[in-house]
N, C-alpha and C positions, 0 to 999 in steps of 0.2 A: 159424199155429201156430209156425212157425219164428221169426218176429219176437218172439213172446211168450217163447220159450225163450231167445233171445239177450238180450232185455231182462232177464229174470230172472237169467241168468248174470252179466251186466254189473253188475246191482244187487248181487248177492252178492259179487262181487269188490270192489266199492267199499266195501261194509260191512265186509269183512274186512281190507282194507288199512289200515294205520296209518301215521301220519306220525311220523317220529322226528327229533328235533333232534340233529344231529350237529355237533360242533365240529370245526374244522380248524385246523391250524397257520397262523398269520398270514403269516409271511415266512421268508426264509432258505432253506437247502437242503431243508428239509422242508415248504416252503410247499404248501398245499392238501392235506396229508396228513390224512385223516379220523382223529380220535382218539376219537370216540364222544361220550358225554355226561359231565358232571361226576360223579365217583365220590361215593358216599354216605359222609359222615363219620359214624362210629359212636361213637367215644369217644376220650378222651385221658387221660393220667395222668402224674404226675411220678414216674418210676421211677429217675431219676438214672443212675448208671453201672452199671446192672444188666446181668446177662449174659443169654444166650439163654434159659436155663431160666426166669428171672423174667419175661421178656417173653412167653414162650409161655404161662406160667401166667396172666398177665394177659389175654391174648387169649382163652384158653379160658374164663376167668371171664366176660368180656364177652359172648362168643358163646354161652355156656352149652352148649358141646359139646366133645368131645375131638378137636381138629384138630391137624395137625402142619405144620411148615414144608415148603414145596416147596424153597425155597432161603433161606438166611440169608446175607446178603452185606454186605460192608463196602465203602464207597465213599470215595474222596477227593472233596471237594466239587466239584472240577472234572470229575469223571467223570459227574456227573448234569447233563445238559444240559436246563435248564428252557426250554421253548419257549412263547412267548406264543400263545394261541389267538385266533381271530377274535372272541371275546367279550371284546374289549380293555377295554371300560368296566367290566368286572366283575372284573379282576385274576385271570383264570383262566389257569393254565399247565398244561402237560403234560410228562411225561417218559416215555421208553420203559422198560418193565419188562423183566426178563430172561425171564420166563415168561408164563403166562396164568392168574394166580391168581384165586380167588374173593375173597380179602381180601388186604390188605397193610398193613404198618405202616411209618411213617417216624419215625425218631428224629432230632430236631434236637439241636444242642449243648445249651445250658442254656435254660430258659424265661426269660421276662421278668417284670417286675413285674406287667404286665397279665395275663399268662397263664403261670403257673409250670410248666405241663405241657411235657414234652419228648418224649413218645411219642404218636403219633396213629394210630388204627386206621380203615381205610377199607374199604368194600365196593366191589369192582370191578364196574363196569357196562360194557355195550355192547362197546366195542373193548377186549378184556381185556388186550392187550399194552401198553396205555397207562394211566398214572396221570394223571388229569385232576382238578386241584384248584383251588379258589378260595382263594387265600392269605389273604385277609382274613376270609372267612366260616369256613373250615375250621380255621384256626389261632387263631381267637379274638382276634386283635389286628390292628392295622393293619399287617399283614405286607407287606413289599415283597420283590421278588425278591432284593435284596442280602442280606436277613436269612436267606434260605433257604440261603445259603452256609454256614450252621452245620449243614447236613445231615450227620449222622454216619453213619447206616446205615439199612438197611431190611430187611424180610423179607417173603416172599410165602407166603401161607397157603392151603392147600386148592386144589382145582381142577386146573388144568393140562391139562384135557381139551379136546377140540375143541368149540367152541360148537355148540349144537343149533339148527337153524333154527326160527324162529317158526312156529306152525301156519298163520298167514296166508300165509307164504311158500310153505309146502307146498301149500296150497289153490290159490294162484295157479299154481304149477307143474303141479298136477293138471288144472286147467281148461285150461291151455295145451296139455297133452298130449292131453286129450280133444278139443280143437279140431283138433289135427293129425290125430288118428285119423279124425274125421268128414271132414276135407278129403281124406285119403288114400282113404277109402272112396268118396267121391263121384267122385274121379278114376278109380278102378278101374271104377266102374259106367258111366262114359261111353264 
């Protein structure tokens, strides 16, 4: 009976556990830092030299909800440190956000002939304190790291809360605690 119970619990844990593909910084002082997965590109627009109010109205229109900035920030292009991830063949870079937003926008300088858009909206995934972008796929042109030097500013939208653990993680924790309780009871009975 005990073997059947252990087999069932092990099977349940394996069914619930999920594999996640997490990218890491490839080299330098942040080498092996886990930055999560690539963030989801949602939309882009040519808003020119618009102000925060125009940008926020565009974000609200795209998301279809009334959101607000967590932070609106200006950067010098050398303040944003773009770090190559271990997904090197895919032109994927990461940089550290100031908060843990649900969404963020990036404004580059001016667009190009291939992609006139200069505002890009992303949904933040996994490791919320990192922006993880594929420069070629997300910016719609053969973007290279030198072009991102036109980075003007960005804004973080919504969220800022502590991430909630996945249900699978909680189940694994519960099974582990259940196992410890059984072990402790057995020990007391001896």
